[in-house]
MDTraj code that builds the backbone (N, CA, C; nanometers):
import mdtraj as md
import numpy as np

residues = "UNK UNK UNK UNK UNK UNK UNK UNK UNK UNK UNK UNK UNK UNK UNK UNK UNK UNK UNK UNK UNK UNK UNK UNK UNK UNK UNK UNK UNK UNK UNK UNK UNK UNK UNK UNK UNK UNK UNK UNK UNK UNK UNK UNK UNK UNK UNK UNK UNK UNK UNK UNK UNK UNK UNK UNK UNK UNK UNK UNK UNK UNK UNK UNK UNK UNK UNK UNK UNK UNK UNK UNK UNK UNK UNK UNK UNK UNK UNK UNK UNK UNK UNK UNK UNK UNK UNK UNK UNK UNK UNK UNK UNK UNK UNK UNK UNK UNK UNK UNK UNK UNK UNK UNK UNK UNK UNK UNK UNK UNK UNK UNK UNK UNK UNK UNK UNK UNK UNK".split()
xyz = np.array([
    [7.7442, 7.4249, 9.4429],
    [7.8662, 7.4345, 9.4080],
    [7.9559, 7.4426, 9.5191],
    [8.0668, 7.3534, 9.5251],
    [8.1679, 7.3755, 9.6078],
    [8.2676, 7.5025, 9.6189],
    [8.2884, 7.5559, 9.7348],
    [8.3840, 7.6736, 9.7152],
    [8.4870, 7.6127, 9.8286],
    [8.6091, 7.6967, 9.8154],
    [8.7153, 7.6911, 9.9129],
    [8.6870, 7.7487, 10.0606],
    [8.7331, 7.6821, 10.1365],
    [8.7067, 7.7546, 10.2793],
    [8.7863, 7.8939, 10.2941],
    [8.8574, 7.9320, 10.2064],
    [8.9395, 8.0481, 10.1773],
    [8.8518, 8.1474, 10.1172],
    [8.7914, 8.1181, 10.0255],
    [8.6614, 8.1651, 9.9754],
    [8.5595, 8.2223, 10.0643],
    [8.5200, 8.1241, 10.1115],
    [8.3988, 8.1563, 10.2042],
    [8.4571, 8.2283, 10.3359],
    [8.5675, 8.2147, 10.3716],
    [8.6300, 8.2947, 10.4861],
    [8.6295, 8.4524, 10.4525],
    [8.6630, 8.4890, 10.3345],
    [8.6695, 8.6103, 10.3012],
    [8.5468, 8.7266, 10.3201],
    [8.4499, 8.6332, 10.2864],
    [8.3047, 8.7008, 10.3255],
    [8.2781, 8.7476, 10.4798],
    [8.3305, 8.6565, 10.5580],
    [8.3507, 8.6546, 10.6979],
    [8.3984, 8.7732, 10.7561],
    [8.5047, 8.8317, 10.6654],
    [8.5709, 8.9412, 10.7125],
    [8.5625, 9.0715, 10.6288],
    [8.5180, 9.0591, 10.5111],
    [8.4825, 9.1705, 10.4218],
    [8.3732, 9.2507, 10.4949],
    [8.4005, 9.3951, 10.4915],
    [8.2913, 9.4745, 10.5463],
    [8.1967, 9.4783, 10.4392],
    [8.0859, 9.5246, 10.4463],
    [7.9708, 9.5855, 10.3683],
    [8.0307, 9.7118, 10.3129],
    [8.0817, 9.8230, 10.3960],
    [8.1011, 9.9448, 10.3756],
    [8.2233, 9.9537, 10.2614],
    [8.3050, 9.8309, 10.2503],
    [8.4075, 9.8308, 10.1612],
    [8.3534, 9.8105, 10.0028],
    [8.2413, 9.7419, 9.9941],
    [8.1841, 9.6975, 9.8885],
    [8.0977, 9.7934, 9.8257],
    [8.0027, 9.8544, 9.9247],
    [7.8911, 9.9340, 9.8944],
    [7.9100, 10.0593, 9.7975],
    [8.0154, 10.1180, 9.8268],
    [8.0336, 10.2181, 9.6972],
    [8.0822, 10.1555, 9.5662],
    [8.1279, 10.0630, 9.5708],
    [8.1554, 9.9989, 9.4528],
    [8.0044, 9.9502, 9.3688],
    [7.9194, 9.8896, 9.4586],
    [7.7758, 9.8495, 9.4142],
    [7.7301, 10.0154, 9.3205],
    [7.7475, 10.1257, 9.4217],
    [7.6722, 10.2390, 9.3693],
    [7.7386, 10.2853, 9.2514],
    [7.8768, 10.2675, 9.2303],
    [7.9486, 10.3162, 9.1004],
    [7.9367, 10.2294, 9.0182],
    [7.9149, 10.1078, 9.0108],
    [7.8713, 10.0131, 8.9180],
    [7.7107, 10.0400, 8.8515],
    [7.6387, 10.0602, 8.9272],
    [7.4881, 10.0799, 8.8945],
    [7.4816, 10.2192, 8.8123],
    [7.5501, 10.3380, 8.8408],
    [7.5416, 10.4489, 8.8248],
    [7.6255, 10.4874, 8.6939],
    [7.7436, 10.4101, 8.6609],
    [7.8007, 10.3866, 8.5321],
    [7.7355, 10.3392, 8.4360],
    [7.6232, 10.2601, 8.4614],
    [7.5250, 10.1674, 8.3618],
    [7.3960, 10.2556, 8.3560],
    [7.4200, 10.3879, 8.3973],
    [7.2724, 10.4956, 8.3913],
    [7.1712, 10.4426, 8.4923],
    [7.2008, 10.3628, 8.5895],
    [7.0906, 10.3283, 8.7076],
    [7.1229, 10.4506, 8.8374],
    [7.0304, 10.4519, 8.9193],
    [7.0502, 10.5282, 9.0348],
    [7.0522, 10.4578, 9.1789],
    [7.1054, 10.5545, 9.2505],
    [7.1541, 10.4901, 9.4050],
    [6.9909, 10.4358, 9.4443],
    [6.9113, 10.5078, 9.4160],
    [6.7628, 10.4786, 9.4798],
    [6.7252, 10.3461, 9.4033],
    [6.7402, 10.3104, 9.2891],
    [6.7090, 10.1829, 9.2410],
    [6.7957, 10.0684, 9.3012],
    [6.9151, 10.1005, 9.3467],
    [7.0305, 10.0092, 9.4104],
    [6.9576, 9.9871, 9.5238],
    [6.9023, 10.0925, 9.6333],
    [6.8585, 10.0886, 9.7589],
    [6.7368, 10.0042, 9.7418],
    [6.6618, 9.9989, 9.6374],
    [6.5238, 9.9414, 9.6409],
    [6.5727, 9.7889, 9.6348],
    [6.6895, 9.7742, 9.5429],
    [6.7136, 9.6272, 9.5116],
    [6.7361, 9.5632, 9.6440],
    [6.8418, 9.6156, 9.7214],
    [6.9155, 9.5860, 9.8574],
    [6.8019, 9.5694, 9.9535],
    [6.7264, 9.6663, 9.9800],
    [6.5997, 9.6502, 10.0761],
    [6.5028, 9.5353, 10.0021],
    [6.4628, 9.5084, 9.9097],
    [6.4021, 9.3803, 9.8794],
    [6.4642, 9.2389, 9.9314],
    [6.5844, 9.2418, 9.9033],
    [6.6638, 9.1399, 9.9666],
    [6.7274, 9.1105, 10.0979],
    [6.7360, 9.2276, 10.1566],
    [6.7658, 9.2299, 10.2991],
    [6.6736, 9.2903, 10.4011],
    [6.5842, 9.3497, 10.3735],
    [6.4843, 9.4547, 10.4423],
    [6.5570, 9.5727, 10.4986],
    [6.6607, 9.5964, 10.4655],
    [6.7256, 9.7450, 10.5113],
    [6.6845, 9.8532, 10.4355],
    [6.6360, 9.9380, 10.5113],
    [6.6130, 10.0530, 10.4219],
    [6.7342, 10.1531, 10.4369],
    [6.7399, 10.2699, 10.3523],
    [6.8539, 10.3579, 10.3615],
    [6.9134, 10.4016, 10.4669],
    [6.8404, 10.4538, 10.5700],
    [6.8721, 10.4818, 10.7121],
    [6.9495, 10.3625, 10.7715],
    [6.9050, 10.2248, 10.7665],
    [6.9704, 10.1308, 10.8200],
    [7.0809, 10.0999, 10.7516],
    [7.0824, 10.1051, 10.6254],
    [7.2018, 10.0627, 10.5434],
    [7.3329, 10.1667, 10.5820],
    [7.2905, 10.2912, 10.6094],
    [7.3788, 10.4062, 10.6332],
    [7.4404, 10.3709, 10.7850],
    [7.3521, 10.3036, 10.8900],
    [7.3942, 10.2724, 10.9941],
    [7.4924, 10.1546, 11.0143],
    [7.4695, 10.0500, 10.9232],
    [7.5448, 9.9561, 10.8939],
    [7.6837, 9.9907, 10.8407],
    [7.6995, 10.0912, 10.7310],
    [7.8130, 10.1308, 10.6731],
    [7.8808, 10.2051, 10.7788],
    [7.8433, 10.2898, 10.8783],
    [7.8990, 10.3587, 10.9681],
    [7.9408, 10.2706, 11.0958],
    [7.8739, 10.1680, 11.0917],
    [7.9206, 10.0495, 11.1859],
    [8.0366, 9.9791, 11.1602],
    [8.0470, 9.9785, 11.0213],
    [8.1712, 9.8986, 10.9305],
    [8.1720, 9.7438, 10.9574],
    [8.0207, 9.6976, 10.9398],
    [7.9933, 9.5717, 10.9688],
    [8.0572, 9.4546, 10.8712],
    [8.0866, 9.3506, 10.9102],
    [8.1295, 9.2617, 10.8090],
    [8.0108, 9.2134, 10.7185],
    [8.0281, 9.1343, 10.6095],
    [7.9097, 9.0829, 10.5610],
    [7.8267, 8.9719, 10.6411],
    [7.9152, 8.9069, 10.7439],
    [7.8674, 8.7959, 10.8325],
    [7.7502, 8.8824, 10.9034],
    [7.8070, 8.9729, 10.9757],
    [7.7171, 9.0577, 11.0797],
    [7.5988, 9.1159, 10.9695],
    [7.6138, 9.1714, 10.8644],
    [7.5024, 9.2265, 10.7692],
    [7.4192, 9.1340, 10.7255],
    [7.4375, 8.9887, 10.7034],
    [7.3473, 8.8920, 10.6994],
    [7.2661, 8.8363, 10.7901],
    [7.3580, 8.8459, 10.9046],
    [7.3269, 8.7958, 11.0367],
    [7.1712, 8.8779, 11.0755],
    [7.2011, 9.0306, 11.0408],
    [7.0995, 9.0945, 11.1083],
    [6.9938, 9.1099, 11.0088],
    [7.0034, 9.0802, 10.8638],
    [6.9223, 9.0851, 10.7724],
    [6.7945, 8.9857, 10.7734],
    [6.6874, 9.0412, 10.7080],
    [6.6000, 8.9418, 10.6799],
    [6.5710, 8.9082, 10.5503],
    [6.6179, 8.8080, 10.5099],
    [6.6259, 8.7666, 10.3830],
    [6.5042, 8.7353, 10.3124],
    [6.4795, 8.8131, 10.1866],
    [6.3538, 8.7784, 10.1250],
    [6.2839, 8.6450, 10.1071],
    [6.1884, 8.5734, 10.1188],
    [6.1407, 8.4572, 10.1006],
    [6.1842, 8.4085, 9.9275],
    [6.1654, 8.5127, 9.8619],
    [6.2007, 8.4423, 9.7257],
    [6.3527, 8.4652, 9.6832],
    [6.4318, 8.4862, 9.7672],
    [6.5858, 8.5189, 9.7602],
    [6.6273, 8.3799, 9.6641],
    [6.5768, 8.2596, 9.7319],
    [6.6178, 8.1438, 9.6372],
    [6.5696, 8.1213, 9.5218],
    [6.5178, 8.2458, 9.4462],
    [6.4741, 8.2212, 9.3163],
    [6.5643, 8.2790, 9.2412],
    [6.6656, 8.3205, 9.3013],
    [6.7848, 8.3998, 9.2357],
    [6.8862, 8.2929, 9.1789],
    [6.8828, 8.2978, 9.0454],
    [6.9595, 8.2089, 8.9535],
    [7.0876, 8.2613, 8.8888],
    [7.1562, 8.1822, 8.8391],
    [7.2464, 8.2306, 8.7417],
    [7.4070, 8.2377, 8.7937],
    [7.4993, 8.2889, 8.7075],
    [7.6232, 8.2816, 8.7365],
    [7.6806, 8.3997, 8.7681],
    [7.7627, 8.4148, 8.8778],
    [7.8156, 8.5360, 8.9293],
    [7.9651, 8.4991, 8.9809],
    [8.0460, 8.5563, 8.9065],
    [8.2105, 8.5417, 8.9538],
    [8.2480, 8.3912, 8.9521],
    [8.1700, 8.3397, 8.8081],
    [8.2262, 8.2064, 8.8224],
    [8.1458, 8.0839, 8.8891],
    [8.0446, 8.1299, 8.9485],
    [7.9613, 8.0278, 9.0415],
    [7.8179, 8.0455, 9.0030],
    [7.7774, 7.9271, 9.0014],
    [7.6241, 7.9501, 8.9950],
    [7.5533, 7.9584, 9.1347],
    [7.4961, 8.0723, 9.1710],
    [7.4455, 8.1135, 9.3115],
    [7.3599, 7.9982, 9.3601],
    [7.2573, 7.9328, 9.2941],
    [7.1884, 7.8498, 9.3460],
    [7.2616, 7.7010, 9.3801],
    [7.3758, 7.6927, 9.3447],
    [7.4500, 7.5646, 9.3836],
    [7.5466, 7.6130, 9.4855],
    [7.5634, 7.7322, 9.5362],
    [7.6398, 7.7666, 9.6567],
    [7.5782, 7.6917, 9.7758],
    [7.6918, 7.6101, 9.8724],
    [7.6319, 7.5429, 9.9610],
    [7.6467, 7.6474, 10.1038],
    [7.7675, 7.7246, 10.1022],
    [7.7765, 7.8016, 10.2137],
    [7.6792, 7.9131, 10.2405],
    [7.6158, 7.9291, 10.3339],
    [7.4899, 8.0215, 10.3354],
    [7.5500, 8.1779, 10.3134],
    [7.6345, 8.2146, 10.3801],
    [7.7141, 8.3331, 10.3812],
    [7.7515, 8.3551, 10.2331],
    [7.8298, 8.2793, 10.1881],
    [7.8542, 8.3016, 10.0493],
    [7.7319, 8.3274, 9.9460],
    [7.6623, 8.2541, 9.9465],
    [7.5355, 8.2374, 9.8617],
    [7.4537, 8.3712, 9.8925],
    [7.4516, 8.4268, 10.0381],
    [7.3853, 8.5589, 10.0394],
    [7.4552, 8.6857, 9.9555],
    [7.5808, 8.6392, 9.9828],
    [7.6750, 8.7656, 9.9377],
    [7.6636, 8.7491, 9.7882],
    [7.6542, 8.6357, 9.7235],
    [7.6636, 8.6312, 9.5811],
    [7.5076, 8.6800, 9.5170],
    [7.4114, 8.6461, 9.6044],
    [7.2635, 8.6812, 9.5611],
    [7.2948, 8.8518, 9.5684],
    [7.3307, 8.9103, 9.6441],
    [7.3574, 9.0564, 9.6443],
    [7.4174, 9.0941, 9.5240],
    [7.5377, 9.0120, 9.4979],
    [7.6095, 9.0457, 9.3917],
    [7.5387, 9.0494, 9.2359],
    [7.4464, 8.9232, 9.2434],
    [7.3826, 8.8942, 9.1190],
    [7.2750, 8.9754, 9.0961],
    [7.1844, 9.0333, 9.2026],
    [7.1025, 9.1620, 9.2008],
    [7.1504, 9.2867, 9.1407],
    [7.2751, 9.3136, 9.2000],
    [7.3314, 9.4389, 9.1559],
    [7.4065, 9.4165, 9.0033],
    [7.4303, 9.3076, 8.9532],
    [7.4675, 9.3000, 8.8325],
    [7.3568, 9.3000, 8.7384],
    [7.2505, 9.2526, 8.7909],
    [7.1248, 9.2313, 8.6890],
    [7.0787, 9.3752, 8.6553],
    [7.0654, 9.4665, 8.7864],
    [7.0227, 9.5957, 8.7751],
    [7.1297, 9.6828, 8.6709],
    [7.2409, 9.6718, 8.7077],
    [7.3328, 9.7459, 8.6269],
    [7.3074, 9.6815, 8.4836],
    [7.2928, 9.5591, 8.4630],
    [7.2734, 9.5153, 8.3144],
    [7.1429, 9.5675, 8.2425],
    [7.0328, 9.6408, 8.3314],
    [6.9234, 9.6839, 8.2706],
    [6.8188, 9.5944, 8.2830],
    [6.8113, 9.4963, 8.3634],
    [6.6931, 9.3998, 8.3555],
    [6.6096, 9.4750, 8.4331],
    [6.4662, 9.4593, 8.4032],
    [6.3646, 9.5199, 8.4546],
    [6.3349, 9.5005, 8.5911],
    [6.2940, 9.6177, 8.6597],
    [6.2957, 9.5776, 8.8209],
    [6.1986, 9.4954, 8.8507],
    [6.0731, 9.4524, 8.7820],
    [5.9888, 9.3478, 8.8339],
    [6.0447, 9.2120, 8.8170],
    [6.1501, 9.1983, 8.7264],
    [6.2044, 9.0720, 8.7037],
    [6.3166, 9.0548, 8.8215],
    [6.3833, 9.1628, 8.8413],
    [6.4733, 9.1440, 8.9864],
    [6.4235, 9.1548, 9.1035],
    [6.3253, 9.2045, 9.1291],
    [6.2552, 9.1895, 9.2491],
    [6.1479, 9.0607, 9.2279],
    [6.1790, 8.9279, 9.2123],
    [6.1042, 8.8405, 9.1827],
    [5.9701, 8.8006, 9.2553],
])
top = md.Topology()
chain = top.add_chain()
for i, resn in enumerate(residues, 1):
    res = top.add_residue(resn, chain, resSeq=i)
    for name in ("N", "CA", "C"):
        top.add_atom(name, md.element.get_by_symbol(name[0]), res)
traj = md.Trajectory(xyz[None], top)
């Protein structure tokens, strides 16, 4: 799926630290835990809680965040719609990776079982 250059550029500049608290709030509002969120993020990126805290403190952009990540080999199995975009159709790698993360957070918040989230 084609996105606008402006849409893609916003992820280059947006910091992970600015979004991470929203991920936590979202899953906790739906009865899930921060530990479950951390498990999902670690599965996708390889970052444990200590490394995530370092990245938050460093105030890295999503571009830097995903440059340093080791994306799970099954990440391409993440499919579906998030924010009006089908993640499997996104062409820009950074935008796709951010939307992978958004999709996993949504699945966790919506009660999908962990074994299905962690494909």
